[in-house]
SEMARMI-211982 format. One record per residue: y, z, x of N, C-alpha, C, O in turn; residue in one letter. Coordinates in steps of 0.02 Angstrom, whole numbers, m for minus. Layout:
<nodes>
    n.c2    n.c3    n.c1   ca.c2   ca.c3   ca.c1    c.c2    c.c3    c.c1    o.c2    o.c3    o.c1  resn
       Y       Z       X       Y       Z       X       Y       Z       X       Y       Z       X     A
...
</nodes>
This chain:
<nodes>
    n.c2    n.c3    n.c1   ca.c2   ca.c3   ca.c1    c.c2    c.c3    c.c1    o.c2    o.c3    o.c1  resn
    4356    3952    6203    4417    3991    6215    4403    4042    6270    4352    4076    6268     X
    4448    4049    6318    4439    4096    6372    4453    4167    6349    4506    4181    6321     X
    4405    4212    6361    4413    4281    6340    4448    4321    6395    4430    4315    6454     X
    4497    4360    6377    4535    4398    6425    4492    4452    6458    4456    4488    6424     X
    4495    4457    6524    4456    4506    6562    4504    4557    6593    4533    4544    6646     X
    4513    4614    6562    4559    4664    6587    4523    4715    6632    4463    4709    6645     X
    4560    4764    6654    4531    4820    6692    4541    4885    6652    4587    4890    6612     X
    4497    4932    6664    4501    4997    6630    4526    5049    6680    4501    5054    6736     X
    4576    5087    6658    4603    5142    6698    4583    5208    6666    4595    5218    6606     X
    4553    5253    6705    4528    5316    6678    4551    5375    6719    4549    5374    6781     X
    4574    5427    6685    4586    5492    6715    4539    5542    6681    4537    5545    6619     X
    4502    5580    6720    4456    5630    6693    4479    5699    6717    4481    5713    6777     X
    4496    5742    6668    4523    5808    6684    4580    5804    6734    4584    5840    6783     X
    4626    5756    6719    4688    5745    6757    4677    5717    6827    4724    5714    6867     X
    4616    5695    6843    4602    5664    6907    4588    5590    6897    4550    5571    6853     X
    4620    5548    6938    4610    5476    6934    4539    5458    6954    4520    5465    7013     X
    4499    5436    6905    4428    5420    6918    4415    5345    6914    4358    5323    6913     X
    4468    5306    6912    4461    5233    6903    4417    5202    6957    4370    5165    6942     X
    4433    5217    7019    4395    5186    7074    4323    5210    7076    4277    5171    7089     X
    4312    5275    7062    4244    5304    7067    4198    5279    7012    4138    5272    7023     X
    4226    5264    6953    4182    5251    6896    4184    5178    6872    4139    5157    6836     X
    4235    5140    6891    4245    5074    6863    4187    5026    6876    4170    4985    6834     X
    4155    5032    6935    4099    4987    6951    4038    5000    6908    3993    4958    6905     X
    4036    5057    6875    3977    5075    6835    3988    5062    6760    3941    5070    6721     X
    4049    5044    6740    4063    5034    6669    4033    4969    6644    4048    4915    6670     X
    3991    4974    6593    3964    4915    6560    4006    4895    6499    4014    4836    6485     X
    4031    4945    6464    4070    4931    6404    4114    4991    6387    4093    5049    6395     X
    4174    4977    6364    4218    5028    6335    4237    5005    6265    4260    4949    6256     X
    4227    5049    6216    4245    5034    6147    4295    5086    6123    4281    5146    6124     X
    4354    5063    6102    4406    5107    6077    4417    5092    6003    4432    5035    5985     X
    4410    5143    5961    4419    5135    5889    4481    5173    5867    4486    5233    5876     X
    4528    5136    5838    4592    5163    5815    4595    5151    5740    4587    5095    5717     X
    4607    5204    5702    4604    5197    5629    4657    5241    5596    4672    5295    5620     X
    4685    5215    5540    4729    5256    5498    4695    5270    5432    4729    5290    5384     X
    4630    5260    5428    4594    5278    5368    4595    5353    5361    4609    5389    5409     X
    4581    5377    5301    4589    5448    5286    4552    5492    5337    4493    5480    5352     X
    4587    5541    5363    4564    5592    5410    4531    5562    5473    4491    5595    5506     X
    4548    5501    5489    4517    5467    5546    4539    5498    5612    4595    5523    5618     X
    4494    5496    5660    4508    5517    5728    4493    5459    5775    4441    5428    5770     X
    4540    5445    5821    4527    5393    5870    4465    5411    5911    4452    5470    5925     X
    4426    5360    5928    4363    5372    5965    4360    5327    6026    4383    5270    6025     X
    4332    5353    6079    4321    5315    6140    4247    5320    6158    4219    5375    6161     X
    4215    5263    6170    4145    5261    6190    4138    5225    6256    4161    5168    6263     X
    4107    5257    6304    4099    5228    6371    4025    5221    6386    3988    5270    6383     X
    4003    5160    6402    3934    5148    6421    3931    5134    6496    3965    5089    6521     X
    3889    5172    6531    3887    5170    6604    3819    5147    6629    3767    5165    6600     X
    3819    5108    6683    3757    5094    6720    3740    5156    6760    3781    5181    6798     X
    3679    5179    6753    3660    5243    6782    3593    5238    6818    3549    5281    6810     X
    3585    5184    6857    3520    5169    6887    3496    5223    6935    3436    5237    6940     X
    3543    5255    6971    3522    5308    7017    3527    5377    6985    3520    5428    7019     X
    3539    5378    6918    3540    5440    6877    3597    5487    6898    3594    5547    6884     X
    3648    5462    6932    3701    5506    6956    3737    5542    6900    3759    5599    6908     X
    3744    5508    6841    3781    5539    6786    3738    5587    6746    3762    5619    6699     X
    3674    5593    6763    3631    5644    6734    3619    5702    6783    3611    5759    6762     X
    3619    5686    6847    3607    5737    6897    3671    5775    6915    3671    5836    6920     X
    3724    5738    6924    3787    5767    6944    3842    5739    6899    3870    5686    6914     X
    3857    5773    6844    3901    5746    6792    3971    5731    6818    4004    5774    6849     X
    3993    5671    6806    4063    5654    6817    4103    5670    6754    4163    5685    6757     X
    4069    5667    6696    4100    5681    6632    4056    5732    6596    3996    5721    6588     X
    4086    5788    6574    4048    5840    6541    4076    5852    6471    4130    5827    6455     X
    4040    5890    6431    4062    5908    6364    4131    5940    6366    4144    5986    6405     X
    4175    5915    6323    4245    5938    6316    4289    5918    6375    4345    5943    6380     X
    4265    5874    6420    4309    5847    6471    4365    5806    6439    4354    5773    6388     X
    4424    5808    6469    4480    5768    6445    4479    5700    6479    4476    5696    6540     X
    4482    5648    6440    4481    5579    6466    4544    5543    6442    4557    5540    6382     X
    4583    5516    6488    4641    5475    6471    4624    5403    6492    4603    5391    6548     X
    4634    5357    6446    4612    5288    6458    4667    5238    6442    4708    5248    6396     X
    4668    5184    6482    4715    5128    6471    4680    5063    6486    4631    5061    6524     X
    4706    5009    6457    4684    4942    6474    4740    4908    6514    4798    4907    6492     X
    4723    4882    6573    4772    4848    6616    4761    4773    6609    4706    4748    6622     X
    4813    4737    6588    4807    4664    6579    4874    4632    6596    4927    4658    6577     X
    4871    4576    6631    4932    4539    6649    4987    4585    6677    5046    4576    6661     X
    4967    4632    6719    5014    4680    6749    5048    4725    6697    5100    4754    6711     X
    5018    4730    6638    5043    4775    6585    4990    4828    6571    4931    4819    6587     X
    5012    4882    6540    4966    4937    6525    4967    4953    6450    5020    4967    6422     X
    4909    4950    6418    4901    4967    6348    4866    5035    6346    4806    5040    6357     X
    4904    5088    6331    4878    5156    6332    4836    5168    6269    4859    5160    6213     X
    4774    5189    6280    4729    5204    6225    4737    5276    6201    4730    5290    6142     X
    4752    5321    6247    4765    5389    6227    4725    5440    6265    4695    5425    6317     X
    4724    5501    6239    4688    5557    6268    4630    5576    6223    4638    5581    6162     X
    4572    5585    6253    4511    5599    6215    4473    5658    6246    4483    5675    6304     X
    4431    5688    6205    4391    5745    6227    4317    5730    6214    4298    5713    6158     X
    4277    5737    6266    4206    5719    6261    4170    5769    6216    4177    5830    6225     X
    4131    5743    6169    4092    5785    6126    4023    5797    6155    4013    5791    6216     X
    3975    5814    6113    3907    5826    6136    3860    5768    6119    3800    5778    6112     X
    3889    5709    6111    3850    5650    6091    3838    5606    6153    3881    5565    6171     X
    3781    5615    6185    3762    5575    6243    3699    5537    6226    3650    5566    6202     X
    3698    5472    6239    3640    5431    6225    3614    5399    6289    3651    5367    6326     X
    3549    5409    6302    3517    5379    6361    3469    5324    6339    3435    5330    6288     X
    3468    5270    6379    3421    5215    6367    3389    5195    6434    3414    5212    6488     X
    3333    5159    6428    3299    5132    6488    3287    5187    6540    3305    5180    6598     X
    3256    5242    6516    3238    5298    6561    3299    5328    6595    3296    5350    6653     X
    3354    5328    6559    3414    5359    6585    3457    5314    6628    3508    5336    6655     X
    3438    5250    6635    3477    5205    6677    3539    5179    6642    3583    5150    6675     X
    3544    5188    6577    3605    5171    6540    3626    5232    6500    3586    5261    6463     X
    3688    5253    6507    3712    5313    6475    3775    5297    6435    3821    5265    6460     X
    3776    5321    6372    3834    5311    6329    3864    5379    6311    3828    5424    6290     X
    3929    5385    6320    3965    5448    6308    4019    5434    6255    4053    5383    6258     X
    4026    5480    6207    4076    5472    6154    4127    5528    6158    4111    5586    6172     X
    4189    5511    6145    4244    5559    6145    4290    5545    6086    4295    5488    6063     X
    4324    5597    6061    4371    5589    6006    4440    5615    6027    4447    5646    6079     X
    4489    5599    5985    4558    5616    6002    4575    5689    5987    4634    5707    5990     X
    4526    5730    5971    4536    5802    5963    4484    5840    6002    4426    5819    6004     X
    4504    5895    6032    4457    5937    6068    4409    5970    6019    4423    5973    5959     X
    4353    5995    6044    4304    6028    6001    4334    6089    5966    4319    6102    5908     X
    4377    6125    6001    4410    6184    5972    4454    6164    5914    4453    6196    5861     X
    4495    6111    5923    4539    6089    5870    4499    6063    5810    4518    6076    5753     X
    4445    6026    5823    4403    6001    5769    4373    6058    5729    4370    6055    5668     X
    4351    6110    5762    4323    6169    5728    4376    6201    5684    4361    6222    5628     X
    4438    6205    5708    4492    6234    5668    4505    6193    5605    4519    6222    5552     X
    4501    6127    5610    4512    6085    5552    4455    6090    5502    4467    6083    5442     X
    4395    6103    5525    4337    6101    5481    4318    6169    5452    4276    6173    5407     X
    4348    6223    5476    4332    6290    5451    4355    6297    5378    4410    6277    5360     X
    4311    6327    5337    4327    6335    5266    4379    6391    5257    4374    6444    5288     X
    4429    6377    5216    4485    6423    5207    4495    6441    5133    4474    6405    5088     X
    4528    6499    5123    4552    6518    5057    4621    6548    5067    4629    6605    5088     X
    4672    6507    5052    4741    6527    5065    4785    6503    5008    4768    6457    4971     X
    4843    6536    5001    4891    6515    4951    4961    6509    4980    4979    6548    5025     X
    4999    6461    4955    5068    6451    4979    5114    6447    4919    5097    6416    4868     X
    5173    6478    4924    5222    6478    4869    5291    6457    4894    5311    6471    4950     X
    5327    6423    4848    5397    6405    4860    5407    6373    4930    5441    6401    4973     X
    5376    6316    4939    5377    6283    5003    5383    6208    4994    5356    6180    4947     X
    5418    6176    5039    5422    6103    5038    5358    6073    5068    5327    6103    5112     X
    5341    6014    5044    5280    5981    5067    5279    5974    5143    5228    5988    5175     X
    5334    5954    5172    5336    5944    5245    5322    6010    5282    5285    6010    5331     X
    5352    6064    5259    5341    6128    5291    5270    6152    5283    5241    6183    5328     X
    5241    6139    5225    5171    6158    5213    5124    6123    5261    5082    6155    5293     X
    5133    6058    5267    5090    6019    5312    5100    6041    5384    5053    6048    5422     X
    5163    6051    5403    5178    6071    5472    5146    6139    5489    5119    6147    5544     X
    5150    6186    5443    5120    6252    5455    5045    6247    5466    5018    6280    5511     X
    5012    6207    5426    4939    6200    5432    4921    6168    5498    4876    6191    5533     X
    4955    6113    5516    4939    6078    5578    4953    6122    5639    4917    6119    5688     X
    5006    6163    5636    5023    6207    5692    4967    6256    5707    4959    6278    5764     X
    4927    6273    5657    4871    6319    5668    4812    6286    5703    4767    6320    5727     X
    4813    6219    5705    4755    6182    5732    4771    6139    5792    4725    6121    5829     X
    4833    6122    5803    4848    6073    5855    4918    6086    5882    4961    6110    5846     X
    4928    6069    5946    4993    6080    5977    5043    6026    5960    5103    6038    5959     X
    5019    5966    5945    5064    5909    5934    5055    5880    5864    4999    5879    5838     X
    5110    5856    5835    5104    5827    5768    5164    5782    5754    5217    5789    5785     X
    5154    5736    5708    5208    5695    5680    5203    5703    5604    5154    5681    5574     X
    5253    5733    5574    5252    5747    5503    5315    5718    5471    5371    5735    5490     X
    5305    5675    5423    5361    5644    5387    5337    5632    5315    5296    5588    5303     X
    5363    5671    5268    5337    5670    5200    5393    5660    5149    5452    5669    5166     X
    5376    5643    5087    5426    5643    5034    5456    5713    5026    5424    5763    5043     X
    5516    5717    5000    5551    5780    4991    5527    5813    4926    5560    5806    4874     X
    5471    5848    4929    5441    5878    4870    5438    5954    4879    5414    5978    4930     X
    5462    5990    4829    5459    6064    4829    5398    6086    4788    5389    6063    4731     X
    5358    6130    4817    5297    6153    4784    5303    6228    4769    5313    6268    4815     X
    5298    6246    4705    5304    6316    4686    5242    6356    4705    5248    6413    4728     X
    5183    6326    4695    5122    6362    4711    5066    6311    4724    5057    6264    4685     X
    5029    6322    4778    4971    6280    4792    4920    6321    4831    4937    6363    4873     X
    4856    6310    4815    4802    6350    4845    4753    6306    4882    4738    6250    4862     X
    4728    6333    4936    4671    6304    4971    4611    6347    4953    4606    6405    4974     X
    4566    6320    4913    4510    6358    4887    4445    6329    4911    4425    6275    4890     X
    4411    6365    4956    4347    6344    4983    4350    6273    5011    4306    6232    5000     X
    4404    6259    5047    4414    6193    5077    4431    6203    5151    4456    6255    5172     X
    4418    6151    5190    4443    6150    5259    4513    6122    5259    4534    6090    5211     X
    4550    6135    5313    4616    6105    5319    4611    6029    5317    4654    5996    5288     X
    4558    6002    5347    4549    5929    5347    4542    5903    5276    4574    5853    5258     X
    4502    5935    5235    4492    5914    5165    4558    5921    5126    4575    5878    5086     X
    4593    5976    5137    4655    5989    5100    4709    5939    5119    4743    5913    5074     X
    4718    5924    5183    4769    5876    5204    4751    5806    5180    4796    5767    5162     X
    4687    5790    5180    4666    5725    5153    4686    5720    5080    4710    5667    5058     X
    4675    5773    5042    4693    5774    4971    4768    5766    4961    4790    5728    4918     X
    4807    5802    5001    4880    5797    4996    4904    5727    5013    4948    5699    4979     X
    4876    5697    5066    4896    5630    5087    4884    5580    5031    4926    5536    5019     X
    4829    5586    4998    4812    5540    4943    4861    5548    4885    4881    5498    4855     X
    4879    5609    4870    4924    5622    4813    4994    5595    4825    5027    5571    4779     X
    5017    5598    4887    5087    5582    4902    5096    5518    4943    5147    5508    4974     X
    5044    5475    4942    5048    5410    4975    5066    5416    5049    5108    5379    5074     X
    5034    5463    5083    5045    5473    5154    4981    5455    5193    4928    5447    5164     X
    4988    5448    5258    4932    5436    5302    4917    5501    5340    4962    5536    5362     X
    4853    5516    5347    4831    5574    5384    4778    5552    5433    4722    5536    5414     X
    4795    5552    5498    4747    5533    5549    4767    5565    5615    4820    5596    5621     X
    4723    5559    5665    4734    5591    5729    4732    5536    5783    4682    5500    5789     X
    4785    5531    5821    4790    5480    5873    4816    5512    5937    4868    5545    5938     X
    4779    5501    5992    4799    5526    6058    4813    5601    6058    4860    5624    6090     X
    4773    5638    6021    4782    5710    6018    4839    5732    5973    4855    5792    5971     X
    4870    5686    5938    4926    5701    5894    4903    5693    5821    4875    5641    5802     X
    4915    5744    5781    4898    5741    5710    4957    5708    5673    5013    5732    5677     X
    4943    5654    5638    4994    5617    5603    4985    5626    5527    4931    5613    5500     X
    5038    5648    5494    5039    5653    5421    5106    5623    5400    5158    5657    5405     X
    5106    5561    5378    5170    5526    5369    5165    5472    5316    5113    5442    5305     X
    5221    5460    5282    5226    5404    5236    5269    5348    5265    5285    5299    5231     X
    5289    5355    5330    5330    5304    5362    5306    5296    5434    5328    5331    5479     X
    5260    5248    5445    5233    5236    5511    5277    5186    5549    5299    5136    5520     X
    5288    5199    5613    5325    5152    5656    5275    5099    5680    5231    5114    5721     X
    5283    5038    5657    5234    4986    5672    5270    4921    5692    5331    4916    5688     X
    5231    4872    5713    5257    4806    5730    5223    4753    5686    5168    4765    5659     X
    5255    4696    5679    5225    4640    5642    5200    4588    5692    5235    4569    5738     X
    5138    4565    5681    5106    4520    5728    5076    4460    5691    5048    4467    5637     X
    5084    4401    5720    5048    4342    5698    4994    4328    5750    5010    4305    5805     X
    4931    4341    5733    4877    4338    5781    4834    4276    5775    4782    4271    5807     X
    4855    4228    5734    4812    4170    5721    4800    4128    5785    4749    4095    5790     X
    4846    4129    5832    4836    4091    5894    4783    4123    5939    4759    4091    5986     X
    4765    4185    5925    4716    4220    5966    4649    4226    5929    4604    4262    5952     X
    4643    4191    5874    4587    4201    5828    4521    4173    5856    4519    4117    5881     X
    4468    4214    5852    4401    4192    5867    4362    4181    5802    4327    4131    5794     X
    4369    4229    5757    4333    4225    5693    4372    4263    5641    4409    4309    5658     X
    4364    4246    5577    4397    4283    5524    4355    4282    5461    4312    4240    5452     X
    4369    4331    5419    4338    4334    5353    4385    4371    5307    4393    4432    5313     X
    4416    4335    5261    4462    4365    5214    4431    4360    5144    4413    4305    5122     X
    4426    4416    5111    4393    4419    5046    4445    4430    4991    4484    4478    4994     X
    4446    4386    4942    4492    4395    4886    4461    4441    4835    4402    4434    4817     X
    4499    4490    4811    4475    4538    4762    4507    4521    4694    4568    4526    4686     X
    4467    4502    4647    4493    4485    4581    4528    4545    4549    4506    4602    4556     X
    4583    4532    4515    4620    4585    4483    4580    4615    4425    4549    4579    4387     X
    4582    4681    4420    4554    4714    4362    4607    4713    4307    4660    4682    4315     X
    4594    4748    4253    4643    4750    4199    4709    4777    4227    4710    4830    4259     X
    4763    4742    4213    4828    4761    4240    4851    4829    4214    4835    4848    4157     X
    4888    4864    4255    4918    4928    4236    4993    4917    4226    5028    4897    4273     X
    5016    4930    4167    5087    4919    4150    5130    4980    4166    5188    4973    4186     X
    5101    5040    4156    5140    5101    4166    5094    5157    4188    5034    5158    4174     X
    5125    5205    4223    5088    5264    4246    5125    5326    4223    5187    5330    4228     X
    5088    5374    4196    5118    5436    4169    5088    5497    4203    5033    5495    4231     X
    5127    5551    4200    5102    5615    4226    5140    5672    4194    5201    5668    4184     X
    5104    5725    4178    5136    5786    4150    5164    5828    4208    5135    5830    4262     X
    5220    5861    4194    5248    5908    4242    5278    5966    4204    5295    5961    4145     X
    5285    6023    4239    5312    6083    4207    5388    6081    4204    5421    6063    4253     X
    5414    6099    4147    5486    6106    4139    5510    6165    4181    5476    6216    4185     X
    5569    6160    4214    5593    6214    4257    5595    6281    4222    5618    6287    4165     X
    5571    6333    4257    5572    6402    4234    5532    6413    4170    5546    6459    4131     X
    5482    6370    4160    5439    6381    4102    5372    6348    4115    5363    6311    4164     X
    5325    6361    4071    5259    6330    4075    5251    6273    4024    5196    6250    4010     X
    5308    6251    3997    5307    6196    3949    5302    6130    3987    5338    6118    4035     X
    5256    6088    3965    5244    6025    3999    5288    5969    3973    5299    5963    3912     X
    5313    5927    4019    5351    5868    4002    5313    5807    4028    5269    5814    4071     X
    5329    5749    4002    5295    5687    4022    5343    5643    4062    5398    5627    4040     X
    5320    5624    4123    5358    5575    4163    5320    5509    4161    5258    5507    4168     X
    5357    5454    4150    5326    5388    4144    5366    5339    4186    5428    5341    4187     X
    5331    5295    4220    5364    5244    4260    5328    5177    4251    5267    5174    4253     X
    5367    5125    4240    5339    5058    4230    5321    5028    4298    5355    5039    4348     X
    5267    4990    4299    5247    4954    4359    5288    4890    4364    5287    4851    4316     X
    5323    4878    4418    5366    4819    4424    5328    4754    4414    5272    4746    4439     X
    5359    4707    4378    5333    4638    4369    5268    4635    4330    5232    4584    4334     X
    5251    4686    4293    5192    4685    4250    5215    4690    4177    5241    4741    4156     X
    5204    4635    4139    5229    4633    4070    5178    4659    4020    5196    4687    3968     X
    5114    4649    4034    5061    4672    3989    5007    4709    4028    4992    4691    4085     X
    4979    4760    3997    4926    4798    4029    4920    4867    4000    4954    4885    3952     X
    4876    4906    4029    4863    4973    4003    4909    5024    4035    4942    5011    4086     X
    4912    5082    4004    4949    5139    4030    4899    5190    4057    4852    5208    4022     X
    4910    5212    4118    4865    5260    4150    4901    5327    4156    4959    5331    4176     X
    4866    5381    4137    4893    5448    4146    4855    5483    4201    4793    5489    4198     X
    4891    5507    4252    4859    5544    4306    4835    5611    4280    4872    5648    4248     X
    4772    5627    4294    4741    5687    4267    4757    5748    4311    4715    5773    4348     X
    4820    5770    4305    4844    5827    4344    4911    5846    4314    4940    5808    4275     X
    4936    5906    4331    5002    5926    4309    5044    5945    4370    5025    5988    4409     X
    5100    5911    4378    5145    5925    4434    5185    5989    4420    5196    6008    4363     X
    5207    6020    4474    5245    6082    4466    5318    6070    4447    5351    6114    4421     X
    5343    6008    4460    5412    5992    4443    5418    5916    4438    5371    5879    4451     X
    5479    5894    4419    5491    5823    4408    5483    5783    4472    5452    5730    4472     X
    5511    5807    4528    5507    5770    4591    5435    5759    4613    5418    5706    4637     X
    5394    5810    4604    5324    5804    4623    5289    5752    4579    5248    5713    4603     X
    5306    5752    4514    5277    5702    4469    5297    5632    4489    5256    5586    4489     X
    5361    5622    4507    5384    5556    4528    5347    5532    4590    5325    5474    4593     X
    5339    5576    4639    5305    5557    4701    5232    5538    4688    5207    5490    4717     X
    5198    5576    4646    5128    5561    4633    5120    5497    4593    5073    5458    4605     X
    5164    5485    4545    5162    5424    4506    5176    5363    4551    5142    5312    4546     X
    5225    5369    4594    5242    5313    4638    5188    5300    4690    5176    5243    4710     X
    5155    5353    4713    5098    5344    4758    5042    5307    4723    5008    5265    4753     X
    5031    5322    4659    4979    5288    4621    4997    5214    4612    4953    5171    4618     X
    5061    5200    4597    5083    5131    4589    5075    5092    4654    5054    5034    4653     X
    5092    5123    4710    5085    5090    4774    5012    5075    4788    4996    5022    4815     X
    4968    5120    4770    4896    5109    4779    4873    5049    4738    4832    5009    4761     X
    4899    5043    4676    4882    4986    4634    4902    4921    4668    4864    4873    4669     X
    4962    4919    4696    4988    4858    4728    4943    4836    4785    4929    4777    4793     X
    4921    4884    4826    4883    4866    4885    4810    4848    4869    4775    4821    4911     X
    4788    4863    4808    4719    4848    4789    4713    4783    4750    4658    4764    4730     X
    4768    4750    4738    4767    4693    4693    4744    4627    4725    4721    4582    4689     X
    4748    4621    4791    4738    4554    4817    4679    4547    4864    4625    4528    4840     X
    4686    4560    4927    4633    4541    4973    4627    4590    5031    4672    4630    5044     X
    4571    4584    5065    4559    4622    5125    4513    4580    5169    4487    4528    5147     X
    4503    4601    5230    4460    4560    5273    4455    4587    5343    4476    4643    5358     X
    4428    4545    5387    4422    4563    5458    4443    4503    5501    4433    4446    5482     X
    4472    4519    5558    4491    4470    5608    4456    4489    5673    4454    4548    5691     X
    4430    4441    5709    4410    4452    5778    4452    4407    5822    4454    4347    5813     X
    4487    4438    5870    4532    4401    5914    4513    4417    5986    4480    4467    6000     X
    4534    4374    6032    4527    4394    6102    4584    4442    6117    4639    4436    6089     X
    4571    4490    6161    4608    4551    6168    4684    4548    6164    4716    4508    6198     X
    4711    4589    6121    4783    4598    6114    4796    4672    6101    4754    4705    6071     X
    4854    4698    6123    4870    4769    6112    4891    4783    6040    4950    4791    6026     X
    4843    4787    5996    4855    4799    5925    4836    4871    5909    4784    4895    5931     X
    4877    4904    5869    4863    4972    5846    4850    4972    5771    4878    4931    5734     X
    4808    5018    5748    4801    5028    5676    4868    5047    5647    4906    5086    5677     X
    4883    5019    5589    4949    5029    5558    4995    4971    5568    5043    4962    5530     X
    4983    4930    5620    5024    4870    5630    5016    4821    5572    4964    4819    5540     X
    5068    4783    5560    5066    4732    5507    5044    4666    5538    5069    4645    5590     X
    4997    4634    5504    4970    4570    5527    4992    4515    5479    4981    4520    5419     X
    5024    4463    5505    5049    4408    5464    4994    4355    5457    4971    4327    5507     X
    4974    4342    5396    4926    4289    5381    4966    4230    5355    4992    4234    5299     X
    4972    4175    5393    5016    4120    5373    4992    4084    5310    4933    4068    5304     X
    5038    4072    5264    5021    4040    5201    5005    3966    5210    4968    3938    5170     X
    5032    3935    5263    5017    3864    5273    4944    3854    5294    4919    3798    5290     X
    4910    3906    5316    4840    3901    5334    4795    3932    5280    4740    3907    5267     X
    4817    3987    5251    4773    4025    5205    4795    4021    5132    4764    4052    5089     X
    4847    3983    5118    4867    3975    5048    4886    4040    5015    4923    4080    5043     X
    4860    4051    4953    4879    4110    4916    4854    4175    4948    4875    4230    4928     X
    4808    4170    4996    4785    4230    5031    4834    4251    5086    4827    4304    5116     X
    4883    4208    5100    4932    4224    5152    4977    4281    5131    4984    4296    5072     X
    5007    4312    5180    5052    4368    5167    5049    4419    5222    5027    4405    5278     X
    5071    4479    5206    5072    4534    5255    5014    4581    5242    5005    4605    5186     X
    4976    4593    5293    4919    4639    5289    4930    4697    5338    4967    4691    5387     X
    4898    4753    5322    4901    4811    5367    4835    4819    5403    4782    4815    5372     X
    4839    4832    5469    4778    4845    5508    4755    4915    5493    4785    4964    5516     X
    4701    4921    5455    4674    4986    5437    4633    5017    5494    4635    5077    5505     X
    4596    4974    5528    4552    4996    5582    4550    4943    5636    4542    4884    5620     X
    4556    4963    5698    4556    4916    5755    4504    4940    5805    4506    4997    5828     X
    4458    4896    5823    4406    4913    5872    4412    4867    5932    4399    4807    5927     X
    4433    4895    5988    4439    4857    6050    4374    4866    6090    4352    4922    6101     X
    4345    4810    6112    4284    4813    6151    4294    4774    6216    4313    4716    6215     X
    4281    4808    6272    4289    4776    6337    4221    4777    6372    4195    4831    6388     X
    4192    4718    6384    4129    4711    6419    4139    4666    6480    4181    4622    6481     X
    4098    4679    6532    4104    4639    6592    4089    4566    6580    4121    4522    6608     X
    4039    4552    6536    4018    4482    6525    4053    4449    6467    4047    4388    6459     X
    4091    4487    6426    4124    4458    6368    4199    4467    6368    4233    4439    6326     X
    4225    4506    6415    4297    4518    6416    4320    4565    6362    4282    4609    6340     X
    4382    4556    6340    4414    4601    6292    4418    4566    6224    4452    4516    6216     X
    4382    4594    6176    4385    4570    6107    4411    4626    6062    4402    4685    6076     X
    4442    4606    6007    4469    4655    5961    4449    4635    5890    4461    4579    5868     X
    4419    4682    5854    4401    4672    5784    4448    4714    5741    4454    4774    5751     X
    4480    4681    5693    4531    4713    5652    4511    4711    5579    4498    4657    5552     X
    4510    4769    5547    4501    4772    5474    4570    4775    5442    4609    4820    5456     X
    4584    4728    5398    4650    4722    5369    4648    4729    5293    4597    4716    5261     X
    4705    4750    5265    4711    4757    5192    4780    4732    5171    4831    4748    5203     X
    4782    4694    5117    4844    4664    5093    4895    4718    5072    4877    4765    5038     X
    4958    4709    5093    5011    4756    5074    5070    4720    5043    5114    4753    5015     X
    5073    4654    5046    5128    4618    5013    5149    4556    5050    5117    4535    5098     X
    5205    4527    5028    5234    4470    5063    5216    4404    5032    5236    4352    5057     X
</nodes>
C-alpha cells in the first residue's frame, strides 16, 4: 500500500519557518487526545549535522510553534504549541528532538499550582469557566445544567479539580490548540477508515457482573435531610444495584452523576483497540465506524480516544488511533 507523503508547514513565533527548517525535519509526531487532562503534543526531530540548532537556536524554550500538514492541496491544522524544556540530543548532537505542548509554560504552571478555594451558589458551567479564565485566554465550556450550593478546592490544583469534575459529570477535559475544553458535547465527525487500514487490533472485554440500577443520596432542599435517587440501567433485566459513594447537593446534581455513571458502564461493556492507517485528518473525539460485515459482533461505533500522527521522510504519513466502543 502506498503511504501518503505530505509536507509540513511551520510558523515559529509568527514567522514562516517552513522553507528554512523543512529540509532538516526527520520526523514530526503530533499527539491529539481527549483522555483526562490531556494536552496536545508536538514532537519535531531534526537533522543537526552542522550543530546549527545547538549553536544558533531556531527554536527556543517557550517558543510558539504553529504546525499544519499539507496534503493533496489541503491543509490539516495541528494547532499552536509551546516549546518546553525537553530537548534530546543523539549521535553527538547531530540529531535533535524538541517537544512542545498545547499550553504555554505559564499556563501549565497556573493549572498545576495547589489551591485552597471555595465556591457557593454557582452553576457548574460558571464554576468551570471562572477557573479556566484564571489560567487561559481561550476555552470551550459546555456542561450539564447543574446548580452547586457549595464546593471546595482543598489542596488540589485546578487541573486535578477539573479532572474530578469532568469524571463526575460525564464531561471531557483536555487542551487542544491552546484552547481548554470542558464539555459533554463534542463536535465530531463519523469516519469509516477500513479502506485506509494498515494494521488493527480490537480487543473484546468480557462483561463483568451486570448493573441493573444506580443510586445516589442527595440533600432535600433547604435541609440536611438525605433523599435517595435511583435510576434503572436501560435494557438490563438482572444485575446488581450500585450506590455512588457521595452525596449530591440537590436532585439535579444527583441525576447528572448517576447518568454519568451509567454512561461509563455502557462504554466499558464491549471493546477497545487500535488502528494504524495511512495518513488521514483524524482528530481525537471523532467517531470511527467499525463495519459489522467485517468484524461481526465487534462492529459498531467507536470513539477515537487518542490519535498519533507520524510523518517521516522514509515512511510518509501514518496515523495510530486508540479507539473505545461507544455504541451502534
